[in-house]
N, C-alpha and C positions, 0 to 999 in steps of 0.2 A: 386621743386629743386631751391634751393638757395644758392647766391654764395657770398662769404663775401673778399670783398678787405681790408679789414685793417687787417687782422691776419692771409690770404692766404690759410683759409678752405675753403671746398668745402662742402657744405650741401645737402641731398638729403631727402627735406622736404616731406613725401608723408601724411598726417595727421590732423586729429583732434584730441586735449588733451582732457580726459575725468578725471571726477573722480576716483582714486582706490589709493590701497595700493602699494607701490613698491616693487618691486626686486632689488637691487644694488650690485654689483658687479666690482672690479676694477680689470681685468685680469691676467691674468697669461699664458704664454705662456707653460709650463712646464705642470700646471694642468688642465688649460682648453681646450687647444687642442690638438689632438690629428697630427701627421703627416702623409698627406693622402697620399703621393709619392715623391719622390725623396732623399729618405734617408735624410744621411749627408749633401744634398743640403739644408735642411732646418734645420738649423743654429739655435740653441734657446742658450742663452744666459745670464750673470749677472742673475743669479738667476729664470729665465723665464721673465724679464723685455722687454728682446729687443731681436730680432731675424733677422735673416738674410735670405731670399728666395736665390738660384741660379737656374740658367739654362745654362748646355754644350751643346753639342753636343748628348749626351747620352737620356739626362730626364730635364726635368725642374722639379719645387717640390711646393708642396703646401701643407697649414694646414688646417683643420676643425673644429671647437670648440665641444667637447663631447656631449655637452649637446643643446635642441633643443628648442625656444622661440617663443612665441608669441606676437609680440609686444614690441619695445624698441628702444635706442637708444645705437650706436655703435658707439664710438671715435678709434682710429688708428690713430699715427704719422708717416707717410710714407714717405721713401727717396725714391726716382724711379732710373731705372737703367740709368747709364749718360754715357756722347758720344753719338755712332752709337747705338741707342738702334732698330732701324729700324726693324719690324716684330716680336718685343718682344710683348708680353702685360701680366701687373702688373694688376690680377682682385685682387676686395673686392667686395663679393656681399653675400646676404641670399638666402639659396634656400632649398626646401622642395624635397622630393622624389618622385621619381614616373614619368610616362609618361605624366601628368596630373599637374605639378607640380608648385606652384608658386615659385619667384625670382624678387630680387631687385638689381640690377648690379650697378658696378660701374669699367669699364675697361680703365684702363691707356695703349693707343699705344704708341709705340715706333718712333723714327722717324730717319730720317737722322742727323750727329752734326749738329748744331745750328738751325734747323728747329723744331718747340715747339712739345709738345707732345699732343695728341686730347684723351680728357677725354669723354669716348662713355659711355651712361646712356640708361637703359632700367627698363622694371617688364614685367614678366609672371602675368597669374591668370588662375590657373586652364589649364596652358599648349598655353594658351594665349597671344603671347609676340607682335613684331610687334611695340614698340613705342620707335624706337632709336630716339634718341638727341644727337649731339657729337659738342663740337667745343673746337679750342686752350681754352690752358692755359696760361693766361697771364703773367705767371711768370715763374722761375726755377722752376720744381719740385727735379732738382735732386741736388743741391748743398746746400737743407740744410732739413731737417723733415717739412714735413709740415702735418697739422690736418685733418681729411677726415670723415664724419660723416655721418652716415644712420640712419634718424627717423624715426620709422613706425610704427604707429600708428591706431587704429580701424578703425576711417572712413577718406572719403577723400568728397572734394565737386566735384571731378568728377565722384563718381558713382551717385549723382544727373543725368547726361546726360545719364547715361547706361552704363558704363566702368566699364568692372571687374576690382578689385581691390585685392591683397593677403586680405586675413583677416582671414581664416577659419583655413589654415597649414601651422604648426609650423615648424620653418626654423633653420635651424644652418649656423651659420656662417664662413665664407670660404676666404683664401684668397691664392691667388697662381702666378705662373709664368711660361708661358709657349710659345711655339715656336707658333705664329697664324699669320707666314709668308704669307701665301695663301690670307690671306684679310685686314691683320693689318695697312699696310703702302703702301697708293697709291693702294689700293682695289686689292692687293697682287703684285702689280709692284719690290716692292725694297722688296728683299729679305733679310734674315738675313746673316750678313756675321762674317761665324764662326771662321775670323780669330781674332776677337775682343772680343770671350768669353775666359771665363768664363764671365756671365752676372749674376749680383746680386742688388738686393735690399732692403732698408732696414727697419725694422718695429719696433715702441715701444711703450711702452704708451697706450696699447689698455683697454679701460675701458668700462664697456656697464651699462644700470640702466634695466632693460630687464624682462619681466614676461615667468617664466616659466611653460606653463598650468598642472594640474590635473584633473582628476576626477572630484574634488570640485574648479576648478577653471578654467574659459576658457577663463579669458583673457580681456576680451570684455570692461570692465571697466579702463583699466590701463593705467595712466597718469596722474598725477595733474594738474590742469591749463586749462583754454580756450584757442582753437585756436582762433588768431588772424589776420590769415591768416601775410601776410607780409606788412610790416611798407613803408613807402613810400620813403625811400632815399635804400633802397632792392629793391624794384621795380624798381626804376631806373636803379641800377647797375644792374638789370639783363635785361630789354630791352636793355640798354649800348650794354650788353655781344651778346645777339640776334642781332643790328644789325651791331656788327661790329667782333664776332667771332666765330659764328656755322656755323661747316661744311656739317653739314648735320642735317635738323628736318622731320622725316616722316610726320608734318605736313606742310611741303611746296613741300611733292611729290608729284605732279601731275603726274608726268607718273606712279610712282607706284599707286596712286592714279586718276588715269584720269578719273571715274565716279560720282567720290566724294570725297572730304577730309573726314574723321571719325568724328562721330559729335563734339566728346571733341575737334576738332582742329578751329569749326567755331569762331572765334571774340578771341583765345586765345591769339594769341600772341600780338590783341594787345591791349584785354581791362583788361585779367585776365592772362598775362602770369607767375604768377605761379602754377594753376588750371591743373596740367597734371602728 
């Protein structure tokens, strides 16, 4: 994962880039997505170029892509729920289906007014998750739209230390707004204030450069270019986030892993903070 202070974008970088012919499209909420729940609370506007998701005391809302993808980059501009958003969860993620699913998560955890949002990241491979990292956002994600990206490619350095990574199951892209007040804010101690509802998040300018698998195309060579890792400036900024803004990191959870941290955690924070 890498964060860019310059343009307030958050990137989940989990990739090695290989040579392949790409399938590019600039998404449309009308033609590329289905409404999953919430009915009219998922409000697609401007010919499919923008959308809002709303949650009230009866239901949240969410959408998912019609197609499944196996590797690609997915960009979305999001404006999160303003004000007292405690207990709300705005999610932007890739997921396959079934009990042994793959998933790449970005979840924005609401907070009390004037308290910063928390971004929670995680991934699952064959149903195995538990790689949570949470940190405070250093900008206000509610006063304007900011670009959030998932860059999912066939290989990752972390696999060399025996950590499963989602590479085999096609996934759909989802974005949802839902009630997570059993855990989302201060471990569930702060509940949703329904007197502030409805809660609304905005979405626009979805785009993707992604591969759709077929019997003749396994997408394993997807995305041109060479993986170059994080440059020195970005590594410096990422280390600054780790030193100042981290809320939770599974690689620092010595209670959960009392018998020893997972293999991928060894030296990661000090030597290779981008490799997870």
